[in-house]
LOKEKE-246665 format. One line per 5 residues: for each residue x, y, z of C-alpha. Coordinates in steps of 0.02 Angstrom, whole numbers. Layout:
X/Y/Z | ...
END
This chain:
-2980/2816/51 | -2862/2980/1 | -2794/3060/158 | -2912/3219/222 | -2864/3382/318
-3028/3370/432 | -3099/3264/520 | -3294/3245/446 | -3423/3098/469 | -3356/2998/328
-3190/2934/415 | -3201/2745/411 | -3223/2612/316 | -3357/2447/322 | -3290/2309/334
-3382/2145/285 | -3423/2026/405 | -3270/1902/356 | -3154/2034/377 | -3207/2087/566
-3228/1925/595 | -3058/1881/523 | -2996/2031/622 | -3058/1993/777 | -2993/1815/791
-2811/1870/744 | -2816/1968/876 | -2855/1840/990 | -2755/1712/905 | -2612/1848/958
-2638/1890/1132 | -2638/1729/1185 | -2469/1690/1089 | -2387/1846/1135 | -2417/1865/1305
-2459/1688/1361 | -2641/1733/1381 | -2793/1590/1420 | -2934/1636/1307 | -3043/1692/1454
-2912/1807/1559 | -2918/1968/1434 | -3035/2084/1356 | -3087/2057/1184 | -3209/2185/1163
-3335/2300/1245 | -3529/2341/1217 | -3581/2535/1236 | -3770/2547/1206 | -3869/2676/1085
-3910/2805/1182 | -3748/2818/1253 | -3647/2824/1103 | -3780/2958/1042 | -3773/3089/1180
-3579/3074/1147 | -3626/3128/943 | -3743/3232/1006 | -3645/3359/1090 | -3596/3520/1007
-3489/3532/873 | -3480/3341/866 | -3422/3272/700 | -3362/3090/763 | -3278/3000/906
-3132/2951/965 | -3066/2801/1038 | -2943/2776/1177 | -2836/2622/1238 | -2851/2634/1419
-2819/2530/1566 | -2902/2528/1748 | -2881/2425/1908 | -3023/2299/1906 | -3083/2163/2047
-3119/1998/1971 | -3307/2039/1946 | -3261/2221/1857 | -3285/2349/1977 | -3139/2488/2008
-3037/2477/2140 | -2875/2593/2189 | -2734/2594/2099 | -2626/2440/2132 | -2760/2324/2206
-2834/2214/2083 | -2785/2167/1911 | -2744/2334/1788 | -2855/2284/1623 | -2873/2366/1476
-3011/2462/1436 | -3090/2574/1280 | -3128/2780/1310 | -3246/2834/1203 | -3250/3033/1152
-3306/3122/1047 | -3233/3245/917 | -3233/3433/830 | -3209/3440/659 | -3038/3506/691
-3006/3354/766 | -2967/3411/945 | -3067/3282/1063 | -3214/3355/1179 | -3171/3281/1337
-3054/3433/1358 | -3199/3549/1419 | -3175/3600/1597 | -3345/3591/1641 | -3331/3397/1640
-3226/3406/1798 | -3408/3386/1925 | -3435/3231/2018 | -3450/3072/1911 | -3432/3167/1739
-3555/3238/1636 | -3548/3124/1469 | -3361/3208/1406 | -3310/3032/1381 | -3379/2825/1378
-3295/2698/1451 | -3369/2574/1552 | -3441/2459/1426 | -3491/2281/1457 | -3338/2157/1432
-3305/1991/1346 | -3290/1882/1367 | -3396/1933/1543 | -3532/1976/1404 | -3497/1889/1239
-3646/1855/1111 | -3721/1722/1134
END
């Protein structure tokens, strides 16, 4: 795919189901080996609802999303806890992106309360909520 200067709605490639499965299996295998993790002790994926994703995509000037890797402290039931308590877990942060490549969550109005939808996080994690 040729490199483009603008961010737009057609960035990214669809994968075959086999390629997607192969990539996730490879990640799981290397995560367990590299960090000596048991299979059910690290987050392999997160589920986010379509209504939440559509809300991000519907923001003014949004042409796509960016997914950041983040971390937060959680208890054993995946509830957030104060820094230094519980366990530090990897979690995804999804934000809308403008055509110039800037993140939409940089809007200062998002500083009130629990947020106004500037970013999306705290999806259902796998292995806890994996596909049946």
